[in-house]
C-alpha positions as a printed Julia matrix, in Angstrom:
600×3 Matrix{Float64}:
 135.23  112.0   40.72
 135.49  111.94  44.5
 136.91  110.55  47.68
 135.03  109.16  50.66
 135.58  107.53  54.04
 133.53  106.39  57.0
 132.67  103.8   59.6
 129.74  101.56  60.45
 129.1    99.95  63.84
 129.96  101.21  67.29
 130.62  104.95  66.96
 131.76  105.52  70.54
 135.07  107.04  69.5
 136.26  110.41  68.3
 137.46  111.09  64.76
 139.58  114.01  63.6
 137.46  115.54  60.83
 140.22  117.87  59.65
 142.68  114.98  59.29
 140.17  112.86  57.35
 139.22  115.65  54.95
 142.9   116.41  54.4
 143.46  112.8   53.32
 140.58  113.09  50.81
 141.21  116.55  49.4
 143.31  115.6   46.36
 140.5   113.33  45.09
 137.83  116.01  45.41
 138.8   119.6   46.18
 135.5   121.24  45.12
 133.31  120.58  48.18
 133.28  118.59  51.42
 130.58  116.96  53.5
 130.02  114.84  56.6
 126.95  112.95  57.73
 126.32  110.94  60.89
 123.16  108.89  60.97
 122.32  105.9   63.16
 125.28  103.51  63.28
 127.16  105.15  60.41
 129.35  108.2   59.8
 130.39  109.22  56.3
 132.86  111.77  54.87
 133.05  112.96  51.28
 135.16  115.24  49.08
 133.84  116.08  45.63
 135.35  116.64  42.2
 132.45  118.21  40.32
 132.01  116.7   36.85
 128.29  115.91  36.42
 125.61  118.03  38.04
 126.08  121.36  39.78
 127.39  121.57  43.33
 123.91  121.65  44.86
 122.58  118.47  43.26
 125.73  116.43  43.73
 126.59  117.24  47.34
 127.43  114.22  49.49
 126.87  112.37  51.7
 123.32  112.38  50.36
 120.3   111.24  52.4
 116.75  110.55  51.25
 113.78  112.63  52.4
 112.69  110.03  54.98
 116.16  110.12  56.55
 116.44  106.33  56.23
 119.17  105.91  53.6
 122.54  107.63  53.11
 125.05  107.31  50.27
 128.66  108.23  49.48
 129.85  107.58  45.96
 132.92  107.86  43.74
 132.77  107.57  39.95
 130.49  108.22  37.0
 127.24  106.55  35.89
 127.17  107.07  32.13
 123.57  105.94  31.67
 122.12  107.94  34.57
 119.82  110.03  32.36
 118.52  106.92  30.65
 117.81  105.35  34.04
 116.05  108.5   35.21
 113.91  108.66  32.08
 113.02  104.96  32.28
 112.19  104.71  35.97
 111.39  108.29  37.06
 110.01  109.94  33.9
 108.14  112.63  35.81
 111.09  113.77  37.91
 113.49  115.31  35.39
 113.44  118.57  37.32
 114.19  116.83  40.62
 116.9   114.34  39.6
 119.79  116.27  38.09
 122.85  114.16  38.87
 124.03  110.56  38.85
 124.44  110.76  42.64
 120.72  111.33  43.08
 119.76  108.51  40.72
 121.77  105.98  42.74
 119.82  106.73  45.9
 116.46  106.66  44.11
 117.26  103.35  42.39
 118.2   101.78  45.71
 114.89  102.9   47.2
 113.0   101.43  44.25
 114.86   98.15  43.6
 117.1    97.48  46.58
 120.8    96.73  46.1
 120.12   94.66  42.96
 119.88   97.98  41.07
 123.67   97.79  40.6
 123.09   95.48  37.62
 121.46   98.38  35.77
 124.49  100.68  36.06
 126.88  101.44  33.22
 129.96  103.22  34.41
 132.86  103.25  36.84
 131.99  103.45  40.53
 132.52  102.52  44.12
 129.9   103.49  46.69
 128.64  102.81  50.18
 124.95  102.81  51.1
 123.73  102.77  54.69
 120.16  101.75  55.5
 119.26  103.21  58.88
 115.97  101.33  58.8
 117.67   97.91  58.5
 120.91   98.9   60.3
 122.75   97.51  57.33
 125.55   98.77  55.1
 126.5    97.89  51.51
 129.96   98.34  49.98
 129.86   98.09  46.17
 132.55   98.22  43.47
 132.27   98.39  39.66
 132.68   95.37  37.44
 136.39   95.74  36.64
 137.49   97.57  39.77
 138.24  100.87  38.03
 137.31  102.8   41.16
 138.94  101.77  44.45
 137.34  100.78  47.75
 139.3    99.64  50.81
 138.11   98.44  54.19
 139.3    97.42  57.65
 137.09   95.28  59.87
 137.32   94.47  63.58
 134.83   93.12  66.12
 133.0    96.43  66.5
 133.28   98.32  63.22
 134.0    98.28  59.56
 135.94  101.27  58.27
 135.85  102.07  54.54
 137.55  104.56  52.19
 138.62  105.16  48.63
 142.27  105.24  49.72
 144.22  103.62  52.52
 145.55  106.94  53.82
 141.97  107.9   54.7
 141.63  104.71  56.75
 144.84  105.59  58.54
 143.41  109.07  59.2
 140.67  107.34  61.22
 143.31  106.25  63.77
 143.74  102.7   62.5
 147.01  101.04  63.35
 149.29  100.71  60.35
 151.45   97.64  60.08
 153.37   96.28  57.1
 151.9    93.12  55.6
 155.16   91.19  55.43
 153.78   88.31  53.36
 152.56   90.71  50.65
 155.8    92.66  50.88
 157.81   89.48  50.39
 155.69   88.32  47.44
 156.3    91.66  45.7
 160.04   91.64  46.32
 160.64   87.99  45.49
 157.94   87.22  42.9
 157.26   90.65  41.33
 153.54   90.51  42.19
 151.95   93.87  43.01
 148.27   92.9   43.14
 147.62   89.92  45.39
 143.94   89.0   45.62
 142.3    91.62  47.82
 145.33   91.98  50.1
 147.33   95.21  50.4
 150.74   96.16  51.75
 148.95   97.13  54.98
 148.08   94.31  57.35
 144.29   93.83  57.9
 143.42   96.43  55.24
 141.78   94.84  52.2
 140.57   95.93  48.8
 137.0    95.06  47.88
 136.96   92.71  44.91
 135.59   94.03  41.57
 131.93   93.35  40.71
 131.21   92.68  44.38
 128.5    93.7   46.86
 129.67   93.45  50.47
 126.66   93.47  52.81
 127.18   93.89  56.58
 124.74   94.09  59.5
 124.5    93.03  63.14
 123.24   89.67  61.9
 126.29   88.87  59.78
 127.9    89.62  56.46
 128.08   88.27  52.92
 129.76   89.02  49.61
 127.93   88.66  46.33
 129.49   88.67  42.87
 127.0    90.46  40.62
 128.8    90.15  37.25
 131.14   87.65  35.63
 133.15   87.61  32.45
 131.84   85.56  29.55
 134.11   84.07  26.91
 132.83   84.49  23.35
 134.44   81.87  21.12
 132.39   82.77  18.05
 133.72   84.81  15.15
 133.6    88.48  16.08
 131.55   90.61  13.73
 133.61   93.67  12.84
 130.66   96.0   12.31
 129.13   95.09  15.67
 132.51   95.43  17.42
 133.09   98.83  15.83
 129.63  100.07  16.87
 130.2    98.92  20.45
 133.61  100.59  20.66
 132.25  103.87  19.28
 129.28  103.77  21.66
 131.53  103.12  24.66
 133.9   105.98  23.78
 131.01  108.4   23.32
 129.39  107.35  26.6
 132.67  108.07  28.41
 132.67  111.61  27.01
 129.6   112.55  29.07
 130.52  115.39  31.44
 129.64  118.96  32.32
 133.34  119.85  32.09
 136.0   119.57  29.38
 137.26  116.04  28.62
 140.79  115.23  27.41
 142.74  112.18  26.23
 145.93  110.67  27.67
 147.59  109.99  24.32
 150.47  107.69  23.4
 151.68  106.64  19.94
 149.96  103.29  20.33
 146.69  102.17  18.81
 144.37  102.18  21.84
 144.52  105.82  22.93
 144.81  106.88  19.27
 141.5   105.17  18.51
 139.86  107.11  21.34
 141.31  110.39  20.07
 140.31  109.76  16.44
 136.76  108.81  17.38
 136.31  111.93  19.49
 137.9   114.18  16.87
 135.43  112.88  14.3
 132.57  114.43  16.28
 134.12  117.21  18.39
 135.34  120.64  17.35
 138.3   120.61  19.7
 140.05  118.0   21.82
 142.98  118.32  24.22
 145.54  115.53  24.47
 148.37  114.97  26.96
 151.47  112.86  26.37
 154.75  112.25  28.14
 158.21  111.72  26.72
 161.94  111.76  27.38
 164.93  113.66  26.02
 166.44  110.42  24.73
 165.03  110.03  21.2
 165.15  106.25  21.49
 162.36  106.37  24.06
 160.5   109.48  22.99
 157.06  108.85  21.5
 156.27  112.52  20.96
 157.49  112.63  17.33
 155.36  109.56  16.52
 152.31  111.13  18.17
 152.76  114.35  16.18
 153.11  112.32  13.0
 149.99  110.27  13.72
 147.9   113.43  14.18
 149.67  115.91  11.9
 146.51  116.69   9.93
 144.26  117.07  12.96
 144.19  120.81  13.51
 141.44  120.53  16.12
 143.68  118.45  18.41
 145.41  120.66  20.98
 148.46  118.69  22.09
 150.45  119.1   25.32
 153.63  117.25  26.24
 155.61  116.7   29.43
 159.27  115.65  29.45
 160.67  113.84  32.47
 164.39  114.09  33.23
 166.53  111.68  35.21
 167.48  114.33  37.77
 163.84  114.64  38.81
 163.01  110.94  39.04
 163.85  110.17  42.67
 161.99  113.14  44.14
 158.93  112.46  41.99
 158.97  108.76  42.8
 159.04  109.46  46.53
 156.1   111.84  46.13
 154.17  109.33  44.02
 154.56  106.54  46.6
 152.47  108.59  49.06
 149.56  108.74  46.62
 149.91  105.21  45.21
 150.34  103.46  48.61
 152.18  100.75  46.65
 155.37  100.47  44.6
 155.05  101.73  41.03
 155.26   99.43  38.03
 158.04  101.32  36.28
 159.22  104.66  34.95
 156.26  104.83  32.56
 153.85  104.8   35.5
 155.81  107.58  37.2
 155.78  109.6   33.96
 152.0   109.22  33.79
 151.71  110.49  37.37
 153.87  113.47  36.41
 151.84  114.11  33.25
 148.57  114.5   35.15
 150.04  117.48  37.0
 150.03  119.22  33.61
 146.4   118.21  33.04
 145.51  119.69  36.41
 147.38  122.93  35.65
 145.15  123.36  32.6
 142.07  122.91  34.81
 140.97  119.74  33.0
 139.03  117.35  35.23
 138.5   114.31  32.97
 140.91  112.25  30.9
 140.23  109.17  28.76
 142.85  106.42  28.4
 143.25  103.09  26.64
 143.6   100.64  29.57
 141.84   97.33  28.98
 142.17   97.15  25.2
 145.17   94.82  25.29
 143.31   92.37  27.52
 140.11   92.67  25.49
 141.66   92.28  22.04
 144.78   90.23  22.86
 147.51   92.86  22.64
 150.46   91.3   24.46
 153.1    89.35  22.61
 153.08   86.57  25.19
 149.44   85.87  24.29
 150.69   84.82  20.87
 153.47   82.8   22.5
 150.92   81.19  24.83
 148.95   80.07  21.79
 152.1    78.52  20.32
 152.71   76.86  23.68
 149.23   75.31  23.61
 149.99   73.89  20.15
 153.23   72.49  21.55
 151.53   70.87  24.55
 148.84   69.38  22.32
 151.64   68.01  20.1
 150.35   69.85  17.06
 153.92   70.21  15.79
 153.05   70.66  12.14
 150.77   73.63  12.86
 153.3    74.99  15.37
 156.17   74.91  12.86
 154.0    76.49  10.21
 153.1    79.38  12.53
 156.72   79.91  13.6
 157.91   79.96  10.0
 155.23   82.46   9.0
 156.03   84.64  12.02
 159.74   84.67  11.22
 159.05   85.52   7.59
 156.92   88.55   8.47
 158.77   89.95  11.5
 162.18   91.46  12.05
 162.62   89.75  15.44
 162.76   86.0   14.95
 161.31   83.29  17.14
 164.14   80.82  17.67
 164.17   77.51  19.49
 165.94   78.86  22.58
 163.44   81.69  23.08
 160.49   79.36  22.62
 161.92   76.77  25.01
 162.44   79.48  27.61
 158.83   80.62  27.3
 157.36   77.12  27.16
 159.13   76.2   30.41
 158.04   79.26  32.4
 155.89   78.5   35.45
 153.62   81.4   36.34
 156.21   84.12  35.84
 155.45   87.79  35.37
 155.99   89.12  31.86
 156.58   92.48  30.29
 154.12   93.16  27.43
 156.75   92.19  24.84
 156.95   88.68  26.3
 160.14   88.99  28.34
 160.17   87.9   31.97
 160.71   90.56  34.65
 161.93   87.97  37.16
 165.38   88.42  38.61
 167.29   85.69  40.41
 168.24   87.52  43.6
 170.85   86.56  46.18
 170.61   89.62  48.42
 167.64   88.86  50.67
 168.43   87.87  54.24
 167.66   84.39  55.51
 165.1    85.71  58.01
 163.21   87.52  55.25
 163.16   84.54  52.91
 161.67   82.44  55.72
 158.58   84.67  55.89
 155.53   83.03  54.32
 154.48   84.56  51.01
 150.89   85.61  50.4
 148.72   83.15  48.49
 148.48   83.63  44.75
 145.2    84.25  43.01
 143.73   80.86  42.19
 142.73   80.96  38.53
 140.47   78.13  37.47
 141.99   76.26  34.56
 140.26   77.44  31.4
 141.33   74.61  29.11
 144.26   76.09  27.19
 147.28   78.2   27.96
 146.16   81.24  25.96
 142.93   81.37  27.95
 144.85   81.0   31.21
 147.16   83.89  30.38
 144.34   86.27  29.48
 142.2    85.38  32.51
 145.19   85.79  34.83
 145.88   89.24  33.39
 142.28   90.37  33.79
 141.69   89.16  37.34
 145.09   89.12  38.96
 148.28   89.94  37.1
 147.87   92.95  34.84
 144.54   94.76  34.84
 144.13   95.31  38.63
 147.62   96.8   38.73
 147.08   99.05  35.7
 143.76  100.34  37.03
 145.27  101.07  40.43
 148.1   103.01  38.79
 145.74  104.95  36.53
 143.39  105.91  39.35
 146.2   107.07  41.65
 148.18  108.93  38.97
 145.1   110.9   37.9
 143.28  111.41  41.21
 146.46  112.55  42.96
 146.05  115.55  40.66
 142.26  115.86  41.0
 141.67  114.41  37.53
 139.26  111.56  36.82
 140.61  108.92  34.44
 138.04  107.02  32.38
 138.63  103.8   30.46
 136.27  103.33  27.48
 137.62   99.86  26.65
 136.41   98.61  30.04
 132.71   98.9   29.32
 130.89   95.74  30.4
 128.49   95.97  27.44
 131.5    95.87  25.11
 133.1    92.94  26.95
 129.86   90.94  27.11
 129.76   90.92  23.31
 133.4    91.05  22.25
 135.69   89.35  24.78
 137.26   86.21  23.31
 140.22   83.89  23.85
 139.82   82.28  20.43
 143.14   82.82  18.59
 141.24   83.28  15.33
 139.78   86.47  16.79
 143.06   87.75  18.24
 145.86   87.08  15.76
 146.17   87.91  12.08
 149.33   87.69   9.98
 151.12   87.11  13.27
 150.11   90.48  14.68
 148.07   90.76  17.86
 144.68   92.52  18.22
 143.28   91.22  14.95
 139.71   92.55  15.07
 140.39   96.05  16.35
 143.46   96.42  14.12
 141.55   95.5   10.97
 138.72   97.91  11.82
 140.85  100.94  12.53
 143.63  100.57   9.97
 140.82  100.78   7.41
 139.14  103.79   8.99
 142.17  105.76  10.13
 145.04  105.08   7.75
 147.67  106.83   9.87
 147.33  104.44  12.81
 150.48  102.37  13.23
 149.92   98.76  12.24
 152.49   97.47  14.72
 151.86   96.93  18.42
 154.08   99.42  20.31
 155.28   98.41  23.76
 155.85  101.26  26.19
 159.58  101.79  26.46
 161.44  104.12  28.8
 165.07  105.0   29.67
 164.6   103.37  33.1
 167.51  100.97  32.63
 169.94  103.68  31.52
 168.92  105.97  34.37
 169.3   103.26  37.0
 172.46  101.87  35.45
 174.25  105.21  35.09
 172.61  108.55  35.97
 171.17  107.69  39.37
 173.36  104.85  40.61
 175.3   106.75  43.29
 172.19  108.4   44.75
 170.25  105.14  44.83
 173.08  103.29  46.55
 173.2   105.92  49.28
 169.43  105.77  49.76
 169.52  101.99  50.21
 172.77  101.89  52.23
 171.24  103.92  55.06
 167.66  102.88  54.49
 164.99  100.86  56.25
 165.37   97.68  54.2
 168.93   97.3   55.46
 168.06   98.47  58.96
 165.21   95.95  59.21
 167.43   93.14  57.85
 165.37   92.55  54.74
 168.29   92.77  52.33
 172.02   92.21  52.57
 173.37   95.52  51.31
 176.78   94.17  50.3
 175.27   91.46  48.08
 172.76   93.87  46.56
 175.47   96.43  45.78
 177.66   93.75  44.21
 174.75   92.89  41.89
 174.31   96.59  41.12
 178.02   97.03  40.32
 177.97   94.07  37.94
 174.83   95.38  36.28
 176.15   98.91  35.82
 179.39   97.69  34.16
 177.65   95.21  31.88
 177.45   96.1   28.19
 173.92   94.7   28.06
 170.99   96.86  29.19
 169.67   93.8   30.99
 166.91   93.63  33.6
 166.83   96.57  36.03
 163.87   95.39  38.06
 166.01   94.24  41.0
 167.01   97.89  41.47
 163.59   99.4   40.78
 161.73   97.14  43.21
 164.21   97.73  46.05
 164.07  101.5   45.52
 160.24  101.48  45.51
 160.09   99.2   48.55
 162.46  101.51  50.41
 160.32  104.59  49.68
 157.12  102.72  50.64
 158.65  101.59  53.94
 159.96  105.08  54.64
 156.66  106.81  53.83
 154.25  104.6   55.77
 156.08  102.35  58.2
């Protein structure tokens, strides 16, 4: 919806307004505002989605001039909140921005528990000389901060913090953990030293008297049998609530189940729906034919497609790094970034996507493997063998002893959704770089079984934070707001489970949601589809020479982070191998090089 920035504390310094607004413009090109009150200054750029420009202008201040707000996101139940708590003010409260300020005045900061939506906001109380930084329950909307002895600076993106004259310095421990352990999201740390991300579901309260962080929502684990009718009703309600807007809403559509469910639900009640999908020339990796097949009878679906070519990848990746402020997860993420430029060209401001469904309903293959591992560790060998035999009978790809042993012996590795490890055993880092201390890993409390551990790690540390960051940056770089219906806290409070009986059926993942929607929408593919791209072929063949030249004369070599000769030897062996293999050692070095070049 928007971008914002600001500072609280000692304001005896000069800020370049033009530079700050320039850093925010891509998130909200429709209007701009600045407000200085008491110990706080706030900047805002708006993407108008709910409410006209007059009623949604920010920063917004109450009539008594005591409270000021900047806000990014959407409150889906804002009309319900207005009707419940301000029934006589329908003509005065005409946007979700206004309702936030009024709720704070009425209930204090605890009002955040009443919100349904995606949001990050900052509220300054001039009366109390206190500021509140707040982020939504899953961290869909970003909020970064930098704190020193005199001030706290805050913004929706790091580049806006840098526009406020903060010193930028590479966080070497985070950088090392990414390069050597494949971890992109590391607690609340970023690739920029002393710049942190506010944790999801957190209120950060700061005043002259001190500071404190409060977690206002936590995930509950429902081990009971999930009622299909109730689950279906909750999914439908969440999708419909995400469709609330005063502008046209589209769907980011793949051939998989999650985005297809969103599209089918909306098509059942809407006259026309636009969808956007990406693909590749190589048929092996092109989902477009499957998408057309899935929706061939839906005449009211207006479909648009964007094809990425290998010759464009390097330029687009370098551009994307500026907006992402991190390395990208893979070619699929870059293709999504590229796709949203098409959405923007069509003047669409809102897009719905399926992030969160795999974590909610158990969609990754390694969740199933983790369940088998728990049977193995509990020495339930009879049940384990029975499951393996049934799996092998009903699937083309067999589970064999070697594969299972490899998975059972993994210690905290990072996995692709299909269960394969993305680790590479690298020999090209310099001794000085390997001696740098890595950043601490997210400390996940043991949940009692390996399946539970895997899912909790994905939600809080490994998968979901990364996916949400990618989705926000890919869309907002193009002035498009991405919404995620499967990350509705009301849905998760009722449905989230780590009980294998709720997740797996006939050795397929996503039992409950699969059974509901294969009945309702017969054309939905019954198999889980893992996003596949020609990344390995492009890196192995098409782009090898260009990438080698980029790295040979790049900053990673110049700063003695990698030994170029060793890295190139690995690349040469990889490119001549008959196996497609693991290309991540190339991808991560290329991304790290572009990140270093762009910001440091």
